[in-house]
Every structure is written in structure tokens, then in C-alpha cells.
LUMSEMI-405519 format. One line per 4 residues: their letters; for each residue y, z, x of N, C-alpha, C. Coordinates in steps of 0.001 Angstrom, whole numbers, plus 524288, in hexadecimal, padded with zeros to 5 digits. Last residue first. Layout:
N
A) Y:Z:X:Y:Z:X:Y:Z:X; ...
This chain:
99
XXXX) 56034:965F0:1EE4D:5620B:96B47:1EF45:5618C:96EB5:1EA66; 55E12:95BE9:1EBF5:559B0:95F15:1EDB8:55B40:964CA:1EEBD; 56763:95762:1E9E0:5639D:957C6:1E595:55F14:95B5B:1E6FB; 56BDD:95704:1F3DA:56DCF:95AD6:1F002:56A1E:95B84:1EB75
XXXX) 566A5:94E61:1F856:565BD:953A9:1FA66:5675B:957BD:1F659; 56A94:9464D:1F207:564F7:94700:1F297:563A6:94C7F:1F493; 57550:9470A:1F3CF:5733D:94826:1EEA3:56D5B:9493A:1EEE0; 575ED:94393:1FE2C:57757:948F0:1FCE0:57513:94A91:1F79A
XXXX) 572C2:9391D:1FCC4:56FDF:93C84:20060:570FE:94249:1FF2C; 57A51:9356E:1F5E1:574D5:9358F:1F43A:571AA:93932:1F7B1; 5835C:935CE:1FC15:582F3:9391B:1F775:57D44:939B4:1F5BF; 58108:92E3A:2039D:5821A:93397:20537:5814D:9374C:2009D
XXXX) 5763E:92644:1FF13:57BCE:92758:1FFEA:57C67:92CF5:201B4; 56D4A:91BA7:1FDCE:56E71:92100:1FF41:5744C:92198:1FFFE; 563F0:91401:1F7BC:56980:914BB:1F8C4:56A7D:91A86:1F9AB; 557B0:912ED:1FE9F:55AD3:913C2:1F9EE:56088:91475:1FB7F
XXXX) 5537B:90F7A:207F4:5500A:90FB4:20365:552ED:910BE:1FE49; 559FC:90FEE:2108D:55927:90ACC:20E26:555F2:90B02:20928; 5637D:91769:2174A:55F1B:91760:2139E:55EBD:91216:210EA; 56765:91CA1:221A8:567A4:91741:21FAB:562DC:91670:21C40
XXXX) 56DFB:925D4:226E4:56A12:925A9:222BB:56AAD:92053:22024; 57187:929EB:23369:5713D:92580:22FC5:56CCF:92650:22BE9; 57AAF:93046:23B32:575E4:930F3:2381F:575E7:92CC0:233E6; 5803C:930ED:2475B:57FD4:92DA7:242B7:57A8B:92EB5:24022
XXXX) 5894F:935D9:24FA1:58455:93718:24D2A:58439:93435:247FB; 58F85:93207:25B5E:58F23:931C3:255AD:5899B:932FB:253E0; 59864:93435:264FC:592F8:9354D:26398:592B3:9356C:25DA7; 5A075:92D81:26D49:59FB8:92F0F:267D4:599E1:92FA2:266D0
XXXX) 5A960:92DB9:27794:5A3E9:92E25:2760D:5A38E:9302E:27077; 5B3FC:92D0B:2790C:5B0AF:929B2:27C50:5AAF2:929C6:27ABF; 5BEE3:92C6E:270B3:5B9F8:92F0F:27201:5B678:92B32:274EF; 5C7CD:9279F:26D1F:5C793:92942:27295:5C2A4:92C15:27431
XXXX) 5C77D:92385:26376:5CAA2:92849:26409:5CA2F:92A8F:2698E; 5C02E:91BCB:26405:5C5B8:91A3B:26417:5C95F:91EE5:264A8; 5B71B:9219A:26270:5B83B:91F89:267A6:5BE01:91E0B:2682B; 5B869:92312:25799:5B85A:927A3:25B1E:5B982:925D9:260BA
XXXX) 5B7B2:918D3:25430:5BC79:91BC7:25327:5BCD1:9208B:256B4; 5AD7B:91672:256B9:5B1B3:913E6:259AB:5B6DE:916B3:258E1; 5A865:91C60:24EFB:5A7AD:91D9D:2548B:5AC17:91B41:257CB; 5ABD0:916EF:24611:5AD1E:91C75:246C7:5AC8B:91E09:24C7D
XXXX) 5A718:90D32:247BE:5ACCF:90D97:24761:5AE97:91337:2484A; 59C82:9101D:24747:59EA3:90DCB:24C11:5A49B:90E41:24C20; 59C10:9137A:23CE3:59ADD:91720:2411C:59D23:9151F:2463A; 59E29:90A0C:237B6:5A1E2:90E63:23762:5A0F6:91259:23BB7
XXXX) 59511:9049A:23A20:59A2F:90281:23BD2:59E3F:906DB:23BD0; 58DC3:90AE4:23506:58DAB:90A9B:23ABD:592B4:90842:23CEE; 590BA:908C7:22A9A:59124:90E11:22CBA:5913C:90DF1:232AD; 58E43:8FE42:229C0:593BC:8FFEB:2291B:59484:9055F:22B68
XXXX) 5836F:8FEFE:22AF7:58685:8FBFB:22EBA:58C4A:8FD76:22E75; 58076:904E3:2222A:57FD3:90710:22770:58300:9041F:22B82; 5883C:906BB:21725:5854C:902FC:21A42:5851D:904D2:21FEE; 58910:91480:21418:58A23:90EFD:2133F:58688:90B84:21667
XXXX) 58F2A:9201E:21753:58B3F:91DB5:213F0:58CBD:91804:21313; 590BD:92A83:2206E:5924E:92565:21E74:58DD0:9230A:21B5E; 595A2:936BE:223F3:5914B:933E8:221A1:59377:92ED6:21F56; 599FA:93CB8:22F4C:59B72:93977:22AE0:5969B:93690:2290C
XXXX) 5997E:94A2E:2338D:59949:9448D:23459:59B49:941B6:22F90; 59A1A:9548B:230E8:5975C:95336:235C2:5971B:94D5D:236DB; 59F19:955FC:22744:5A0CB:95911:22BC9:59E6A:9576E:23101; 5A0DD:948AE:222A7:59EC3:94DEC:22211:5A025:950F8:22703
XXXX) 5A5AB:93DCD:21BAE:5A645:94149:22024:5A3AC:94680:21EDC; 59FE8:932C9:2170F:5A11A:93829:215A6:5A139:93B6D:21A9D; 5A0A3:9258C:21237:5A040:9297E:21658:5A1D7:92ED7:21459; 59C8E:9186B:21011:59E08:91D7A:20DD7:59D55:92194:2121D
XXXX) 5A113:90C92:214AE:59D7F:910E8:2159D:59FC2:915DD:21333; 5A8E3:9059C:2123C:5A37A:903CE:211ED:59F85:90842:2124C; 5B35F:90746:213CE:5B14A:9084B:20E95:5AB90:90699:20DF3; 5BC17:90D87:21D37:5B833:909A4:21BAD:5B610:90B0C:21645
XXXX) 5C280:91595:21FFF:5C4C6:91051:22002:5C0F0:90C19:21E55; 5BC75:91E6D:220B2:5BFE5:91DE4:21C2B:5C231:91867:21BAC; 5B7CA:91D22:22A86:5B496:91CC6:225D1:5B7F3:91BED:220F4; 5C081:91ED7:230DF:5BDAB:919DB:23123:5BA7C:91916:22C2A
XXXX) 5C2B9:9292D:22E38:5C699:92516:22D26:5C403:91FB9:22D2B; 5B9CA:92E32:23204:5BACF:92E37:22C65:5BEDF:92A1D:22AE1; 5BB15:92CBE:23CC0:5B698:92A68:23A11:5B795:92A1A:23430; 5C40A:932D5:23E62:5C418:92D39:23F8C:5BFB6:92A65:23CC9
XXXX) 5C015:93CAF:23BE4:5C43A:93A6E:238A7:5C4A2:9348E:2398F; 5B947:93DDE:24445:5B727:93DA8:23EF9:5BB27:93B2E:23B52; 5C085:93EB3:24C27:5BCF3:93A40:24C2D:5BA5F:93989:246D6; 5C57E:947FB:24999:5C8A3:9433C:24A66:5C534:93E5A:24A0D
XXXX) 5BD68:94F60:249CF:5BFA5:94DBE:244C9:5C2FD:948CE:24535; 5B8BF:953F9:25212:5B78C:94E6F:25148:5BA2A:94C41:24C67; 5BB9F:95D86:25BB8:5BC86:95B63:25681:5BB46:9558D:2564D; 5BB5B:960A7:265DA:5B666:960BD:26302:5B6E5:95E6E:25D8A
XXXX) 5C28F:95878:26EE0:5C22C:95C92:26AFA:5BCCC:95C6E:2685E; 5C2C6:95002:2751E:5C547:954AF:27738:5C4D3:9595D:2738A; 5B65B:9494D:27556:5BB9E:94A39:2734A:5BDC6:94F48:2759D; 5AC4A:94655:277E5:5B04C:94639:27BE9:5B5CC:946DA:279E5
XXXX) 5A7A7:93F2C:26CD4:5A6A7:9428A:27164:5AB0F:94201:27554; 5A746:93F1B:25F31:5AA06:93D43:263E0:5A91E:9411A:26854; 59DC9:93CEA:256B3:59F59:94121:25A3B:5A21A:93EC8:25EFE; 59B68:93A41:249BC:59D83:93822:24E9B:59F96:93CA5:251DC
XXXX) 591A8:938B4:240E6:594BA:93CB6:24386:5965F:93A71:248C3; 58DB3:932F9:23534:58FDD:93226:23A69:592D7:93700:23C28; 58382:92F82:22D02:5871F:933A8:22E89:588AD:932C9:23435; 580E9:92632:22344:5814A:9274D:228DC:58509:92BD7:229AD
XXX) 57943:91F44:21AF5:57C86:923F0:21B3B:57C53:925B6:220E3; 57853:91225:21641:5776B:91624:21A35:57B25:91ABD:21967; 571C4:90A36:20D53:57682:90D04:20EA4:57517:91168:21266
């Protein structure tokens, strides 16, 4: 199972606000049930099959293009662990135990 954080930055907009594009991404994520997700102030964390996550990333990028944006810069961080089952909660719990 992979844990991926996505930040999508539309370039060339008339405003500095990106909330319209973030809302579009959240609607796409809400319409599916294969990938768990969590919005945070700087991006969206997704947990699930890496192929499903990458499909969602592509759909999210296309949604931004469909809104008239000509360039999309995306930052993708991937934690694809194979030695044990990992989750968003498990990663946080591991750090909290050490505090």
C-alpha cells in the first residue's frame, strides 16, 4: 500500500487563490471509494494502491486543465512500503509514541 501526498499548483491564474482547484480535487476524491484521502493545509494525502492513486492524480490534473489553466505544476511525494503494512494513522502513531 502506498501513501502519497499531492500538491497541485495551477500556474497563470488571475488570482493567488487555489481553493477552487483544491475543491475540484476533493470532489473527484469524494466520488471514488478505492483510495483513502485526507486534505491538509498544504496538499492532499492519499492511501491505497499506487496505480489507483496515479489514476486519480491524472484525473485531478485534467480537472485543473479543464478549468482553463494552461500549465499545472504538481508536487508528488510517494511512500511505497513493501516490508510491512503502513497507513497514515500508523505513521502518525509511530511518531507520537516517541514524543
